[in-house]
Backbone of each chain as ProteinMPNN parsed JSONL, in Angstrom:
{"seq_chain_A": "MKSRILGALLIFTVGCGASQINQARQGVVAGIHVFSTAAQALQAARGAEEQSLLKRVDDRSMTVDQAEVEYKAWMAKGQKAVDALETLWDSIKAGASVIAAVDAKLAGDLPGALANITEALAHVAAALADLGVKI", "coords_chain_A": {"N_chain_A": [[-23.789, -15.529, -7.355], [-22.285, -13.639, -4.783], [-19.374, -11.614, -5.156], [-16.213, -11.675, -3.385], [-15.257, -9.125, -2.945], [-17.529, -7.547, -3.277], [-18.956, -8.544, -1.135], [-17.381, -7.624, 0.967], [-17.702, -4.888, 0.627], [-20.387, -4.67, 1.196], [-20.39, -5.013, 3.923], [-19.522, -2.587, 4.804], [-21.514, -0.841, 3.87], [-23.978, -1.783, 4.749], [-23.759, -2.817, 7.409], [-25.313, -4.169, 9.23], [-26.55, -3.408, 11.62], [-24.573, -3.251, 13.466], [-22.386, -1.648, 15.849], [-20.55, 1.358, 15.122], [-17.811, 1.046, 15.588], [-17.543, -1.725, 15.712], [-18.328, -2.337, 13.165], [-16.261, -1.192, 11.789], [-14.168, -2.855, 12.628], [-14.983, -5.257, 11.471], [-14.797, -4.476, 8.849], [-12.038, -4.079, 8.512], [-11.092, -6.701, 8.83], [-12.451, -7.922, 6.692], [-11.235, -6.538, 4.617], [-8.596, -7.46, 4.815], [-8.992, -10.109, 4.118], [-9.855, -9.79, 1.444], [-7.563, -8.669, 0.356], [-5.699, -10.795, 0.58], [-6.963, -12.82, -0.888], [-7.199, -11.642, -3.399], [-4.514, -11.237, -4.036], [-3.639, -13.845, -4.295], [-5.269, -14.697, -6.419], [-4.375, -13.056, -8.423], [-1.762, -13.892, -8.802], [-2.261, -16.471, -9.727], [-3.6, -15.86, -12.081], [-1.615, -14.625, -13.557], [0.117, -16.759, -13.974], [-1.539, -18.362, -15.574], [-1.836, -16.751, -17.805], [0.77, -16.711, -18.756], [1.151, -19.417, -19.401], [-0.734, -19.668, -21.428], [0.297, -17.947, -23.409], [2.742, -19.197, -23.945], [1.824, -21.58, -25.03], [0.575, -20.648, -27.328], [2.727, -19.65, -28.74], [4.169, -21.945, -29.019], [2.466, -23.497, -30.685], [2.609, -22.024, -32.889], [0.68, -20.098, -33.428], [1.04, -17.587, -32.773], [3.549, -15.067, -32.916], [6.785, -14.72, -31.322], [7.371, -12.045, -30.877], [4.814, -10.867, -30.962], [3.704, -12.152, -28.761], [5.311, -11.149, -26.752], [4.634, -8.425, -26.746], [1.94, -8.62, -26.019], [2.173, -9.82, -23.53], [3.609, -7.907, -22.046], [1.747, -5.853, -21.984], [-0.271, -7.065, -20.514], [1.068, -7.475, -18.089], [1.511, -4.861, -17.318], [-1.044, -4.04, -16.645], [-1.385, -5.814, -14.584], [0.48, -4.835, -12.771], [-0.779, -2.495, -12.029], [-2.875, -3.558, -10.576], [-1.445, -4.699, -8.471], [-0.438, -2.353, -7.343], [-2.873, -1.231, -6.521], [-3.563, -3.063, -4.585], [-1.551, -2.609, -2.734], [-2.238, -0.051, -1.917], [-4.684, -0.652, -0.79], [-3.836, -2.163, 1.402], [-2.455, -0.213, 2.857], [-4.617, 1.433, 3.545], [-6.036, -0.297, 5.141], [-4.26, -0.609, 7.244], [-4.247, 2.017, 8.201], [-6.901, 2.195, 8.971], [-7.011, 0.297, 11.025], [-5.358, 1.538, 12.832], [-6.909, 3.739, 13.503], [-9.065, 2.463, 14.707], [-7.774, 1.398, 16.935], [-7.069, 3.787, 18.174], [-9.599, 4.861, 18.782], [-10.541, 2.853, 20.459], [-8.795, 3.299, 22.512], [-9.82, 5.517, 23.503], [-9.11, 7.869, 22.276], [-9.09, 10.595, 19.931], [-10.528, 9.811, 16.776], [-11.061, 9.251, 13.343], [-13.408, 7.415, 12.371], [-15.459, 7.129, 10.297], [-14.077, 8.296, 8.16], [-11.862, 6.613, 7.891], [-13.121, 4.218, 7.189], [-14.253, 4.987, 4.775], [-11.965, 5.342, 3.248], [-10.98, 2.703, 3.087], [-13.078, 1.527, 1.725], [-12.961, 2.883, -0.718], [-10.451, 2.038, -1.582], [-10.918, -0.691, -1.876], [-12.68, -0.624, -4.008], [-10.97, 0.25, -6.023], [-9.24, -1.912, -6.215], [-11.052, -3.842, -7.081], [-11.717, -2.777, -9.595], [-9.237, -2.859, -10.903], [-8.737, -5.612, -10.942], [-10.908, -6.478, -12.444], [-10.264, -5.394, -14.873], [-8.348, -7.102, -15.673], [-9.772, -9.331, -16.009], [-10.003, -10.927, -13.836], [-11.674, -12.696, -11.361], [-12.799, -12.642, -8.011]], "CA_chain_A": [[-23.01, -15.517, -6.107], [-21.603, -12.366, -4.591], [-17.922, -11.725, -5.102], [-15.692, -11.352, -2.058], [-15.147, -7.675, -2.81], [-18.883, -7.049, -3.032], [-19.285, -8.918, 0.238], [-16.684, -6.704, 1.867], [-18.335, -3.566, 0.506], [-21.678, -4.739, 1.898], [-20.142, -4.847, 5.361], [-19.434, -1.15, 5.077], [-22.715, -0.081, 3.542], [-25.147, -2.253, 5.509], [-23.385, -2.735, 8.816], [-26.117, -5.143, 9.975], [-26.912, -2.918, 12.949], [-23.422, -3.247, 14.376], [-21.896, -0.318, 16.183], [-19.582, 1.814, 14.117], [-16.483, 0.474, 15.849], [-17.574, -3.137, 15.298], [-18.399, -2.314, 11.705], [-14.897, -0.909, 11.335], [-13.369, -4.074, 12.836], [-15.37, -6.216, 10.421], [-14.27, -3.955, 7.589], [-10.602, -4.349, 8.45], [-10.931, -8.145, 8.598], [-12.88, -8.186, 5.309], [-10.197, -5.979, 3.746], [-7.452, -8.382, 4.844], [-9.389, -11.274, 3.314], [-9.849, -9.416, 0.025], [-6.16, -8.501, -0.035], [-5.036, -12.097, 0.402], [-7.606, -13.564, -1.977], [-6.86, -10.984, -4.659], [-3.093, -11.502, -4.309], [-3.559, -15.226, -4.753], [-5.919, -14.772, -7.731], [-3.511, -12.343, -9.37], [-0.637, -14.777, -9.091], [-2.778, -17.564, -10.561], [-3.927, -15.308, -13.402], [-0.357, -14.417, -14.283], [0.568, -18.08, -14.403], [-2.405, -18.814, -16.665], [-1.513, -15.93, -18.972], [2.064, -17.175, -19.272], [0.948, -20.72, -20.041], [-1.48, -19.435, -22.663], [1.204, -17.374, -24.408], [3.708, -20.24, -24.329], [1.129, -22.533, -25.895], [0.33, -20.026, -28.633], [4.02, -19.587, -29.435], [4.488, -23.341, -29.352], [1.692, -23.995, -31.837], [2.851, -21.067, -33.989], [-0.455, -19.227, -33.71], [1.489, -16.247, -32.405], [5.01, -14.94, -32.93], [7.355, -14.327, -30.033], [7.221, -10.595, -30.736], [3.42, -10.598, -30.593], [3.513, -12.63, -27.384], [6.009, -10.214, -25.86], [3.809, -7.207, -26.645], [0.732, -8.959, -25.258], [2.57, -10.092, -22.141], [3.962, -6.65, -21.384], [0.5, -5.118, -21.741], [-0.953, -7.744, -19.401], [1.828, -7.222, -16.86], [1.303, -3.465, -16.914], [-2.322, -4.045, -15.924], [-1.147, -6.541, -13.335], [1.176, -3.936, -11.854], [-1.795, -1.587, -11.482], [-3.608, -4.312, -9.551], [-0.557, -4.797, -7.318], [-0.447, -1.021, -6.716], [-4.173, -1.065, -5.839], [-3.512, -3.891, -3.375], [-0.691, -1.913, -1.769], [-3.045, 1.049, -1.368], [-5.683, -1.267, 0.093], [-3.205, -2.522, 2.679], [-2.202, 1.034, 3.593], [-5.868, 1.925, 4.127], [-6.377, -1.225, 6.227], [-3.385, -0.233, 8.359], [-4.739, 3.282, 8.758], [-8.17, 1.899, 9.631], [-6.726, -0.389, 12.287], [-4.815, 2.547, 13.748], [-8.036, 4.55, 13.981], [-9.812, 1.613, 15.651], [-6.993, 1.365, 18.176], [-7.176, 5.11, 18.808], [-10.948, 4.998, 19.353], [-10.562, 1.943, 21.607], [-8.01, 3.919, 23.576], [-10.558, 6.758, 23.841], [-8.478, 9.029, 21.646], [-9.868, 11.027, 18.774], [-10.258, 9.016, 15.576], [-12.082, 9.461, 12.296], [-13.842, 6.107, 11.867], [-16.085, 7.195, 8.963], [-13.049, 8.594, 7.158], [-11.053, 5.404, 7.686], [-13.945, 3.264, 6.441], [-14.395, 5.486, 3.403], [-10.705, 5.072, 2.537], [-10.912, 1.266, 2.786], [-14.085, 1.273, 0.687], [-12.429, 3.394, -1.993], [-9.341, 1.16, -1.986], [-11.533, -1.949, -2.354], [-13.246, -0.361, -5.337], [-9.85, 0.307, -6.97], [-8.783, -3.292, -6.415], [-12.073, -4.501, -7.91], [-11.602, -2.277, -10.972], [-7.975, -3.358, -11.486], [-8.89, -7.045, -11.212], [-11.878, -6.622, -13.537], [-9.539, -5.043, -16.089], [-7.571, -8.301, -16.042], [-10.699, -10.452, -16.12], [-9.844, -11.78, -12.655], [-12.8, -12.628, -10.424], [-12.558, -13.284, -6.701]], "C_chain_A": [[-22.258, -14.182, -5.984], [-20.093, -12.583, -4.595], [-17.464, -11.333, -3.699], [-15.602, -9.841, -1.859], [-16.526, -7.067, -2.552], [-19.306, -7.346, -1.599], [-18.647, -7.961, 1.232], [-17.323, -5.32, 1.823], [-19.676, -3.543, 1.241], [-21.502, -4.519, 3.396], [-20.11, -3.36, 5.708], [-20.78, -0.464, 4.923], [-23.927, -0.5, 4.367], [-24.868, -2.213, 7.012], [-24.158, -3.683, 9.708], [-26.379, -4.69, 11.414], [-25.756, -2.889, 13.926], [-23.042, -1.812, 14.71], [-20.814, 0.061, 15.179], [-18.203, 1.183, 14.331], [-16.438, -1.006, 15.456], [-17.607, -3.257, 13.778], [-16.991, -2.09, 11.141], [-14.01, -2.135, 11.497], [-13.673, -5.101, 11.744], [-14.8, -5.779, 9.071], [-12.799, -4.232, 7.425], [-10.356, -5.833, 8.149], [-11.326, -8.5, 7.159], [-11.824, -7.688, 4.323], [-8.984, -6.889, 3.672], [-7.752, -9.615, 4.003], [-9.329, -10.962, 1.822], [-8.412, -9.284, -0.466], [-5.531, -9.857, -0.345], [-5.629, -12.87, -0.775], [-7.215, -12.975, -3.326], [-5.4, -11.252, -5.031], [-2.919, -12.903, -4.884], [-4.129, -15.36, -6.171], [-5.044, -14.126, -8.805], [-2.329, -13.216, -9.78], [-1.083, -15.918, -10.022], [-3.062, -17.073, -11.979], [-2.665, -15.08, -14.223], [0.174, -15.747, -14.803], [-0.234, -18.579, -15.596], [-2.102, -18.047, -17.944], [-0.199, -16.409, -19.6], [1.924, -18.519, -19.995], [0.251, -20.573, -21.386], [-0.56, -18.903, -23.77], [2.227, -18.41, -24.882], [3.068, -21.229, -25.31], [0.937, -21.947, -27.297], [1.625, -19.869, -29.431], [4.423, -20.985, -29.896], [3.766, -23.803, -30.603], [1.727, -23.012, -33.016], [1.62, -20.221, -34.351], [-0.122, -17.785, -33.33], [3.005, -16.198, -32.47], [5.496, -14.542, -31.542], [7.167, -12.823, -29.816], [5.798, -10.219, -30.336], [3.163, -10.998, -29.137], [4.149, -11.667, -26.387], [5.175, -8.954, -25.642], [2.585, -7.475, -25.766], [1.061, -9.159, -23.775], [2.885, -8.8, -21.392], [2.714, -5.823, -21.072], [-0.253, -5.728, -20.564], [-0.253, -7.425, -18.081], [1.683, -5.782, -16.382], [-0.023, -3.342, -16.154], [-2.167, -4.742, -14.573], [-0.463, -5.663, -12.305], [0.202, -2.939, -11.239], [-2.59, -2.273, -10.376], [-2.758, -4.445, -8.284], [-0.52, -3.456, -6.574], [-1.741, -0.803, -5.93], [-4.195, -1.879, -4.544], [-2.643, -3.243, -2.304], [-1.463, -0.783, -1.095], [-4.098, 0.502, -0.407], [-5.045, -1.588, 1.437], [-2.905, -1.272, 3.519], [-3.475, 1.531, 4.266], [-6.336, 1.009, 5.261], [-5.55, -0.876, 7.473], [-3.887, 1.032, 9.04], [-6.038, 3.041, 9.52], [-7.953, 1.239, 10.978], [-6.156, 0.585, 13.313], [-5.933, 3.386, 14.338], [-8.853, 3.758, 15.005], [-9.084, 1.581, 17.0], [-7.109, 2.684, 18.919], [-8.531, 5.275, 19.478], [-11.083, 4.082, 20.569], [-9.839, 2.557, 22.804], [-8.604, 5.262, 23.999], [-9.804, 8.012, 23.397], [-9.347, 9.424, 20.454], [-9.52, 10.158, 17.567], [-11.402, 9.153, 14.603], [-12.482, 8.112, 11.696], [-14.503, 6.189, 10.496], [-15.058, 7.457, 7.862], [-12.216, 7.36, 6.833], [-11.826, 4.379, 6.868], [-14.093, 3.687, 4.988], [-13.137, 5.195, 2.592], [-10.583, 3.59, 2.167], [-11.881, 0.933, 1.656], [-13.569, 1.709, -0.68], [-11.306, 2.482, -2.498], [-9.864, -0.175, -2.513], [-12.073, -1.772, -3.769], [-12.137, -0.324, -6.386], [-9.305, -1.094, -7.261], [-9.754, -4.025, -7.34], [-11.939, -4.077, -9.367], [-10.354, -2.832, -11.655], [-8.085, -4.839, -11.828], [-9.84, -7.277, -12.383], [-11.203, -6.341, -14.874], [-8.723, -6.23, -16.601], [-8.473, -9.511, -16.246], [-10.578, -11.416, -14.959], [-11.028, -11.583, -11.723], [-12.402, -13.284, -9.113], [-13.856, -13.292, -5.91]], "O_chain_A": [[-21.681, -13.678, -6.948], [-19.596, -13.596, -4.104], [-18.218, -10.74, -2.928], [-15.836, -9.332, -0.762], [-16.672, -6.179, -1.711], [-19.93, -6.518, -0.935], [-19.273, -7.541, 2.205], [-17.468, -4.66, 2.852], [-20.054, -2.532, 1.832], [-22.353, -3.917, 4.052], [-20.6, -2.935, 6.754], [-21.152, 0.386, 5.732], [-24.801, 0.318, 4.654], [-25.642, -1.648, 7.784], [-23.723, -3.981, 10.821], [-26.423, -5.518, 12.324], [-25.937, -2.541, 15.093], [-23.335, -0.884, 13.956], [-20.247, -0.787, 14.489], [-17.517, 0.832, 13.371], [-15.432, -1.486, 14.935], [-16.999, -4.152, 13.191], [-16.591, -2.711, 10.156], [-13.195, -2.435, 10.624], [-12.776, -5.723, 11.175], [-14.377, -6.605, 8.262], [-12.345, -4.579, 6.335], [-9.516, -6.174, 7.317], [-10.639, -9.271, 6.489], [-11.553, -8.339, 3.314], [-8.405, -7.076, 2.601], [-6.893, -10.108, 3.272], [-8.822, -11.759, 1.032], [-8.08, -9.73, -1.565], [-4.912, -10.044, -1.393], [-4.907, -13.491, -1.554], [-6.934, -13.706, -4.276], [-5.085, -11.468, -6.201], [-2.159, -13.117, -5.827], [-3.554, -16.044, -7.018], [-4.985, -14.592, -9.943], [-1.95, -13.267, -10.95], [-0.384, -16.278, -10.969], [-2.801, -17.777, -12.954], [-2.648, -15.312, -15.432], [0.626, -15.84, -15.944], [0.33, -19.154, -16.526], [-2.108, -18.617, -19.035], [-0.08, -16.498, -20.822], [2.504, -18.727, -21.061], [0.589, -21.253, -22.356], [-0.63, -19.347, -24.916], [2.538, -18.489, -26.07], [3.69, -21.653, -26.285], [1.105, -22.632, -28.306], [1.613, -19.947, -30.659], [4.938, -21.179, -30.997], [4.366, -24.424, -31.48], [0.987, -23.148, -33.99], [1.536, -19.69, -35.458], [-0.924, -16.877, -33.547], [3.677, -17.17, -32.122], [4.72, -14.087, -30.702], [6.845, -12.383, -28.713], [5.594, -9.359, -29.479], [2.498, -10.283, -28.387], [3.597, -11.404, -25.318], [5.026, -8.475, -24.518], [2.239, -6.678, -24.894], [0.322, -8.722, -22.892], [2.477, -8.623, -20.244], [2.633, -5.174, -20.029], [-0.803, -5.014, -19.725], [-0.906, -7.14, -17.077], [1.727, -5.514, -15.181], [-0.112, -2.634, -15.151], [-2.736, -4.322, -13.565], [-0.775, -5.727, -11.116], [0.334, -2.577, -10.07], [-2.936, -1.654, -9.37], [-3.266, -4.322, -7.169], [-0.563, -3.416, -5.345], [-1.722, -0.265, -4.823], [-4.765, -1.453, -3.54], [-2.953, -3.315, -1.115], [-1.368, -0.576, 0.115], [-4.375, 1.09, 0.638], [-5.629, -1.323, 2.488], [-3.081, -1.276, 4.738], [-3.44, 1.993, 5.407], [-6.953, 1.468, 6.223], [-6.062, -0.85, 8.592], [-3.949, 1.12, 10.266], [-6.251, 3.614, 10.589], [-8.62, 1.571, 11.958], [-6.43, 0.475, 14.508], [-5.916, 3.71, 15.525], [-9.278, 4.295, 16.028], [-9.697, 1.719, 18.058], [-7.232, 2.706, 20.143], [-8.617, 5.765, 20.604], [-11.661, 4.47, 21.584], [-10.228, 2.355, 23.955], [-7.992, 6.032, 24.739], [-9.854, 9.058, 24.044], [-10.226, 8.672, 20.033], [-8.357, 9.811, 17.36], [-12.57, 9.169, 14.993], [-11.969, 7.71, 10.652], [-14.159, 5.41, 9.607], [-15.159, 6.906, 6.765], [-11.903, 7.088, 5.674], [-11.273, 3.745, 5.969], [-14.064, 2.855, 4.082], [-13.211, 4.849, 1.414], [-10.136, 3.256, 1.069], [-11.559, 0.165, 0.75], [-13.721, 0.995, -1.672], [-11.221, 2.193, -3.691], [-9.326, -0.725, -3.474], [-11.939, -2.657, -4.614], [-12.323, -0.803, -7.505], [-8.956, -1.417, -8.396], [-9.342, -4.734, -8.258], [-12.033, -4.907, -10.271], [-10.392, -3.223, -12.822], [-7.594, -5.281, -12.867], [-9.612, -8.157, -13.213], [-11.525, -6.967, -15.885], [-8.446, -6.346, -17.795], [-8.003, -10.588, -16.612], [-10.987, -12.574, -15.055], [-11.352, -10.459, -11.34], [-11.76, -14.334, -9.094], [-13.888, -13.782, -4.781]]}, "seq_chain_B": "MGIDTLLIAIIPVILKGIAAAVEMYNQGKIDTAQLKAQVAASLDDGKKVAESLLADFGQEHIDAFVQKLRSHAALP", "coords_chain_B": {"N_chain_B": [[-0.114, -25.53, 3.575], [-2.803, -23.418, 2.812], [-3.302, -19.973, 1.68], [-5.703, -18.908, 2.664], [-6.137, -20.46, 4.931], [-3.91, -19.742, 6.381], [-4.42, -17.031, 6.79], [-6.799, -17.079, 8.201], [-5.809, -18.038, 10.499], [-4.061, -16.04, 11.155], [-5.369, -13.565, 11.321], [-6.836, -13.339, 13.82], [-4.599, -13.132, 15.433], [-3.503, -10.721, 14.635], [-5.581, -8.977, 15.397], [-5.614, -9.467, 18.126], [-3.124, -8.524, 18.778], [-3.459, -5.81, 18.319], [-5.479, -5.254, 20.196], [-4.073, -5.854, 22.523], [-2.168, -3.856, 22.493], [-3.779, -1.601, 22.817], [-4.772, -2.114, 25.358], [-2.416, -1.911, 26.878], [-1.895, 0.745, 26.447], [-4.104, 1.929, 27.695], [-3.541, 1.256, 30.259], [-1.509, 2.895, 30.761], [1.029, 2.122, 30.121], [2.255, 2.437, 27.675], [2.809, 5.101, 25.296], [0.933, 7.325, 23.047], [2.272, 7.352, 20.551], [3.696, 4.971, 20.663], [1.587, 3.214, 20.801], [0.428, 3.487, 18.252], [2.588, 2.567, 16.727], [2.749, -0.085, 17.532], [0.351, -1.107, 16.624], [0.692, -0.825, 13.879], [2.843, -2.567, 13.556], [1.669, -5.002, 14.178], [-0.014, -5.348, 11.991], [1.843, -5.422, 9.941], [3.03, -7.865, 10.367], [1.012, -9.587, 9.482], [0.873, -8.837, 6.839], [3.243, -9.741, 5.743], [2.812, -12.43, 5.33], [0.763, -12.509, 3.37], [1.954, -10.958, 1.397], [3.958, -12.528, 0.413], [2.729, -13.982, -1.441], [2.136, -12.225, -3.406], [2.395, -11.606, -6.737], [5.387, -11.158, -8.642], [5.678, -8.389, -10.508], [7.615, -7.077, -11.817], [10.276, -5.721, -13.945], [12.325, -7.567, -14.136], [11.138, -10.072, -13.925], [9.523, -9.989, -16.177], [11.436, -9.876, -18.23], [12.649, -12.365, -17.867], [10.565, -14.087, -18.519], [10.077, -13.427, -21.183], [12.442, -14.28, -22.295], [12.093, -16.99, -21.905], [9.971, -17.434, -23.626], [11.243, -17.01, -26.073], [13.049, -19.1, -26.084], [11.29, -21.24, -26.257], [10.21, -20.781, -28.775], [12.361, -21.309, -30.325], [12.579, -24.002, -30.263], [12.358, -27.103, -32.055]], "CA_chain_B": [[-1.198, -24.709, 4.139], [-3.197, -22.377, 1.876], [-3.307, -18.609, 2.22], [-6.913, -18.693, 3.463], [-5.909, -21.08, 6.233], [-2.933, -18.91, 7.089], [-5.015, -15.765, 7.231], [-7.774, -17.356, 9.255], [-5.011, -18.174, 11.717], [-3.276, -14.844, 11.493], [-6.203, -12.395, 11.618], [-7.028, -13.165, 15.266], [-3.328, -12.698, 16.028], [-3.406, -9.281, 14.364], [-6.554, -8.252, 16.225], [-5.166, -9.59, 19.521], [-1.981, -7.618, 18.917], [-4.007, -4.454, 18.425], [-6.171, -5.164, 21.486], [-3.058, -5.833, 23.588], [-1.547, -2.526, 22.484], [-4.758, -0.679, 23.406], [-4.81, -2.401, 26.798], [-1.199, -1.346, 27.472], [-2.045, 2.205, 26.438], [-5.077, 2.298, 28.724], [-2.898, 1.078, 31.568], [-0.452, 3.902, 30.872], [2.352, 1.52, 29.934], [2.835, 2.961, 26.431], [2.183, 6.368, 24.907], [0.174, 7.277, 21.786], [3.158, 6.994, 19.434], [3.993, 3.531, 20.79], [0.344, 2.51, 20.468], [0.328, 3.458, 16.782], [3.669, 1.733, 16.194], [2.435, -1.505, 17.788], [-0.749, -1.486, 15.721], [1.298, -0.973, 12.549], [3.682, -3.774, 13.582], [0.765, -6.161, 14.137], [-0.483, -5.503, 10.613], [2.973, -5.805, 9.083], [3.207, -9.32, 10.515], [0.036, -10.226, 8.604], [1.158, -8.528, 5.437], [4.363, -10.572, 5.27], [2.261, -13.703, 4.863], [0.045, -12.307, 2.112], [2.849, -10.374, 0.399], [4.763, -13.586, -0.18], [1.961, -14.511, -2.57], [1.97, -11.199, -4.445], [3.245, -11.921, -7.883], [6.374, -10.149, -9.024], [5.306, -7.832, -11.808], [8.707, -6.197, -12.194], [10.953, -5.894, -15.222], [13.159, -8.771, -14.096], [10.275, -11.219, -14.225], [9.099, -9.85, -17.587], [12.577, -10.263, -19.075], [12.854, -13.807, -17.742], [9.525, -14.802, -19.257], [10.298, -13.198, -22.623], [13.536, -15.197, -22.655], [11.496, -18.328, -21.955], [9.196, -17.462, -24.873], [12.183, -17.123, -27.197], [13.573, -20.471, -26.041], [10.225, -22.123, -26.761], [10.067, -20.57, -30.216], [13.537, -21.886, -30.993], [12.456, -25.479, -30.278], [11.863, -27.597, -33.351]], "C_chain_B": [[-1.52, -23.578, 3.163], [-3.223, -21.013, 2.53], [-4.545, -18.354, 3.067], [-6.731, -19.248, 4.869], [-4.958, -20.225, 7.057], [-3.579, -17.648, 7.633], [-6.06, -15.965, 8.308], [-7.04, -17.493, 10.586], [-4.403, -16.848, 12.142], [-4.137, -13.626, 11.86], [-6.476, -12.242, 13.117], [-5.755, -12.684, 15.954], [-3.16, -11.186, 15.845], [-4.325, -8.514, 15.316], [-6.172, -8.321, 17.708], [-4.003, -8.64, 19.786], [-2.441, -6.183, 19.098], [-4.667, -4.269, 19.8], [-5.171, -5.076, 22.639], [-2.398, -4.462, 23.665], [-2.475, -1.505, 23.129], [-4.801, -0.858, 24.922], [-3.602, -1.769, 27.503], [-1.278, 0.175, 27.522], [-2.972, 2.644, 27.563], [-4.52, 2.151, 30.129], [-1.731, 2.054, 31.759], [0.943, 3.348, 30.643], [3.037, 1.989, 28.658], [2.125, 4.266, 26.083], [1.51, 6.226, 23.527], [1.044, 6.83, 20.607], [3.466, 5.498, 19.459], [2.768, 2.691, 20.44], [0.237, 2.363, 18.948], [1.381, 2.532, 16.179], [3.345, 0.25, 16.388], [1.303, -2.005, 16.895], [-0.183, -1.73, 14.319], [2.122, -2.256, 12.48], [2.809, -5.031, 13.502], [0.297, -6.41, 12.71], [0.64, -5.908, 9.673], [3.234, -7.305, 9.172], [2.265, -10.058, 9.568], [0.374, -10.019, 7.146], [2.272, -9.42, 4.879], [3.846, -11.888, 4.7], [1.621, -13.523, 3.483], [0.98, -11.808, 1.006], [3.682, -11.447, -0.307], [4.042, -14.189, -1.39], [1.795, -13.488, -3.692], [2.954, -11.459, -5.58], [4.223, -10.784, -8.15], [6.037, -9.651, -10.422], [6.395, -6.904, -12.334], [9.365, -6.587, -13.52], [11.751, -7.196, -15.277], [12.336, -10.005, -14.474], [9.836, -11.186, -15.687], [10.22, -10.327, -18.507], [12.79, -11.773, -19.058], [11.806, -14.568, -18.555], [9.692, -14.623, -20.764], [11.419, -14.117, -23.117], [13.01, -16.631, -22.803], [10.682, -18.495, -23.244], [10.123, -17.705, -26.076], [12.774, -18.54, -27.259], [12.561, -21.445, -26.601], [10.126, -22.018, -28.284], [11.212, -21.228, -30.979], [13.476, -23.411, -31.048], [11.887, -25.955, -31.597], [10.393, -28.04, -33.259]], "O_chain_B": [[-0.62, -22.857, 2.731], [-3.173, -20.89, 3.753], [-4.464, -17.66, 4.081], [-7.105, -18.621, 5.86], [-5.16, -20.009, 8.252], [-3.332, -17.242, 8.769], [-6.202, -15.143, 9.214], [-7.552, -17.127, 11.644], [-4.251, -16.569, 13.331], [-3.697, -12.759, 12.614], [-6.364, -11.135, 13.645], [-5.809, -11.93, 16.925], [-2.74, -10.473, 16.756], [-3.917, -7.542, 15.952], [-6.375, -7.364, 18.454], [-3.9, -8.035, 20.853], [-1.898, -5.435, 19.912], [-4.446, -3.265, 20.477], [-5.376, -4.335, 23.601], [-2.102, -3.963, 24.751], [-2.03, -0.647, 23.892], [-4.858, 0.115, 25.673], [-3.734, -1.174, 28.572], [-0.816, 0.815, 28.466], [-2.682, 3.594, 28.29], [-4.958, 2.821, 31.064], [-1.055, 2.037, 32.788], [1.934, 4.018, 30.934], [4.263, 1.946, 28.562], [0.997, 4.509, 26.512], [1.519, 5.151, 22.927], [0.613, 6.034, 19.773], [3.494, 4.84, 18.419], [2.883, 1.609, 19.864], [-0.009, 1.274, 18.428], [1.099, 1.798, 15.232], [3.631, -0.572, 15.518], [1.29, -3.159, 16.467], [-0.531, -2.709, 13.658], [2.103, -2.954, 11.466], [3.169, -6.004, 12.838], [0.222, -7.558, 12.27], [0.417, -6.652, 8.717], [3.611, -7.939, 8.187], [2.658, -11.032, 8.927], [0.188, -10.911, 6.318], [2.252, -9.804, 3.71], [4.374, -12.399, 3.712], [1.898, -14.28, 2.553], [0.832, -12.173, -0.16], [4.059, -11.294, -1.469], [4.661, -14.82, -2.246], [1.367, -13.832, -4.794], [4.168, -11.52, -5.386], [3.925, -9.613, -7.916], [6.104, -10.401, -11.396], [6.14, -6.053, -13.185], [9.059, -7.617, -14.12], [11.842, -7.84, -16.322], [12.783, -10.861, -15.238], [9.783, -12.22, -16.353], [9.983, -11.087, -19.447], [13.072, -12.385, -20.088], [12.118, -15.569, -19.2], [9.472, -15.56, -21.531], [11.348, -14.661, -24.219], [13.421, -17.375, -23.694], [10.7, -19.554, -23.87], [9.818, -18.499, -26.966], [12.97, -19.099, -28.338], [12.917, -22.37, -27.332], [9.98, -23.019, -28.985], [11.054, -21.649, -32.125], [14.229, -24.039, -31.792], [11.035, -25.294, -32.19], [9.818, -28.481, -34.253]]}, "name": "protein", "num_of_chains": 2, "seq": "MKSRILGALLIFTVGCGASQINQARQGVVAGIHVFSTAAQALQAARGAEEQSLLKRVDDRSMTVDQAEVEYKAWMAKGQKAVDALETLWDSIKAGASVIAAVDAKLAGDLPGALANITEALAHVAAALADLGVKIMGIDTLLIAIIPVILKGIAAAVEMYNQGKIDTAQLKAQVAASLDDGKKVAESLLADFGQEHIDAFVQKLRSHAALP"}
């Protein structure tokens, strides 16, 4: 099964014969979906990590100090994912602005906006993969 | 209501907000700067919904959880 991020990337690369402006609209919507799904998955993953560490401390298979080190390392990766999501949202905002400009018959760099969203999606995918989070 | 449900509801609102801003621009009711500001505002409305789900990865949360770990370890 394709992941949601792969699905969103396909919208950019295939386009299904849609006009560039429609492709951009679909890309913005797909980006919003990925943002929300990834945010939700990240929150769930953090909760699961915390429960796992608590259990390991409870059953004495790990010391508190070890758990603290492991947790801080996990949270640092999580922060990178949050940063990637923030960048994704910025690129979605910029993309929507370009769409509005083109709709208003003003100059706008649609390919550039799409490329930025695509790059931001790739960063989100990499950050989530680093945490073992799949969406 | 889950986030997917919320976003399915909110995405059309965002896109309608953008379309309405473009329409106002084309009718000469707003200028380019106002057009951009309205598009950004439409997206910020959507972000507030999703952002509420973004986990807090700050130091405060880390400290609180480490404290919780220590409390658990102290239990008999």
